[in-house]
N, C-alpha and C positions, 0 to 999 in steps of 0.2 A: 503494500499499499504505499501512500503518500505521507511519510512520517514527518515531514515539514515542509515549508514553503519551498526550499531548495534542494531537497533529497526525497526520493521515492520514485515509484514507477512512472507517475506522470511527468516529472522533472526529466526522467531519462528518456521518455518518449518524445518529450519536446526538442531535446538534444538530437535525437535521431532525425526528427522532421526537419531540423533546422539545418543539419549537414546535408540532407538530402536536397532540400531547396537551394542551398548555396552550390552545390555539385551541378544542378541543373542549369543554374544561372551562369556558372563558370563556362560549362559545355556552350551554352547558347551565345555567350557573349566573348569568349576568348578571340575569336575571328570569324570573319565572314564564312570560311570553309567549314569550320566546326558546326556553326550555326546553321548552315545550309543542310550539313548531314543530320543534325538533331530535327529539323523541321521535316526531312524526308522519312523520319522514322515516327515511333509511336508519339512523340511529343506534338509532331507536325499533324499527325491524324486526330489527336485530341482537341487541337487548335481549330482545325477546319471543319470539326463536327458541329452541326448546328446546335444552337441553344436548345435547352430541354423543352421550352414552350414551343418552339418551331418544330423540334424534332416529333412532338407528340402528335401534332396535327394529322388527323386520319388514322391514328393508332398505329403509326408506322415505327415508332421508337422502340429499339430494343434494349435501351437503357433508361433508367430513371435517376442516374446520377447526374449532379450539376456540372455544368461545363467547367473545364480546368480553369479558365480565367475567374470565374465566379467563386471557385473553391480557393484559390489564392486569395480573393478579396475578401472572403469570409474570415480571414485570419486577421484582419484589421479590427475585428470585434473582440480578439484574444488580448488578454492583459496580463497573463501570468508571467510571459517571458517576452519583452520588448524585442530581444534579438531575433526571436521566431518571426515577429511581425515584421521587421525590417527585411528579413531574409525573403519573405513572401513579396513584400513591395518592390523590393530590388528585382525579383524574378519577374514581376508584371513589367517593369520597366525593361527588362532584358527580353521579353516576348515583344514588346512593342518595337524595340530596337531591331531585332533579329527579323521580325516580319517586314519592317520598313526596308532592310537590307535586301532581303529576298523577294521583295515586292509582292509580299503575299496580301490578298486583299481580303481582310476579316475585320470585323468590327468588334472592338473590345467592349463598347457600349453596348452592342446587341447580346453579347454573352453575358452581360450582367443581368439582362431582363429586368424584372420587376424590382430587383434588389439595387438598381443603379444608384437611386436617390438616398437610400440608407448608407450605401458604401461611401458615397460623396461625402454626407454628413459626417461620418465616422472619420475620414481621412482629414477633413476640414477641422474637425474637433480636435483631432490629435497633433495637427499641424500648429494649431492656435494654442494649445495648452503649454501653460509655462512649466508644468512637471513632467512633461513627455520627453523621453530620450533623445537626445539631439541625433543620434544615428538615424533614427525612425524619422525624423524631420527632414533630414537630408535626402532619405530614400523617396519620400513623398515628392519632394521637389525635383529629384531626378526623374520620377515617373512622369511628372508634368511636363519637363524638358523632352522626354522621350516620345511623349504622345504628339507632340507638335508637328513631327514630321509626317505621320500617316494616320493618326487617330483623331481627326476633327471632332468626332462625336464625344470622345473623352475630354478634350479640352473644353467644349461647350458645358460639359457636365460638371466637371472640375472648378472651372472659373465662373460658373452660373452665368454664362454668356447668353444674352438674349439680343438678337441683331435686328428686332423689329424696328422699323422707322415709321413714322406718320408725319403728315404734314398738317399744321394748323394754323389757323389765323391768329393774330392777336388777342382776339376775343375768346379763344379757346375753341372755335368751331373746327371740327376735323374735316379738312377738304381733301383727304389722301385718296377718297374714291373717285375724284375726278369730276365731281358735280361743278356746274357753273354757279357763280354767285357773284351778286351785284355788289358785294362788299369789297372794297379796294384796299383793305388793310393788308400790309406785308405778310405773305404766309412765313412760318417758321418751321425748322427741321427739328423734331422732337424725338429724342433717342429714350429707349426703355431699356432696363436691365444695366449691364455693364456700361453702355454708351451714355446714361442719364448725366452723369457728372461731366462729361466732355462737351454735350450738345445743348444741356438745358441750363 
């Protein structure tokens, strides 16, 4: 059993998973060659498999296990071992990097499914926490930078980006639908979401 916070079967299992995630990350990111080999094997098959919700349409799914990306993201809810969470986030960043180098077209956001918002909130909360391990904060920042290349959905999710724009008159009337108006007041471009501070 788990005899203390640092010793026991639970801690031993965390250490094994931690090393396994680190090895996978190293194999994916050591070089483009080894990363390509990994993506051609079982790891690539797991990444290219459809999300559970999509695979279950029509009853054609042969597995009820969550997608690999979602399984890794679920470690962000684990607080017993910060180094284990850091390894999982680093592997997510490695997946994004390797997929971009191999020009693999898959969406990490789609793989998160209905858990996307909760994963995003957990990542943001842990990044903003003053008590969080600095190594985890660096890993989250690294994940964000790796997603810039080929994961626009993840960038939109993590940064809470809303690029909706609308045109309004100074009296607040929305004229973005193209309707003609006799009001001659100057239109203004209004930003929503992350564009609000810049445009408003």
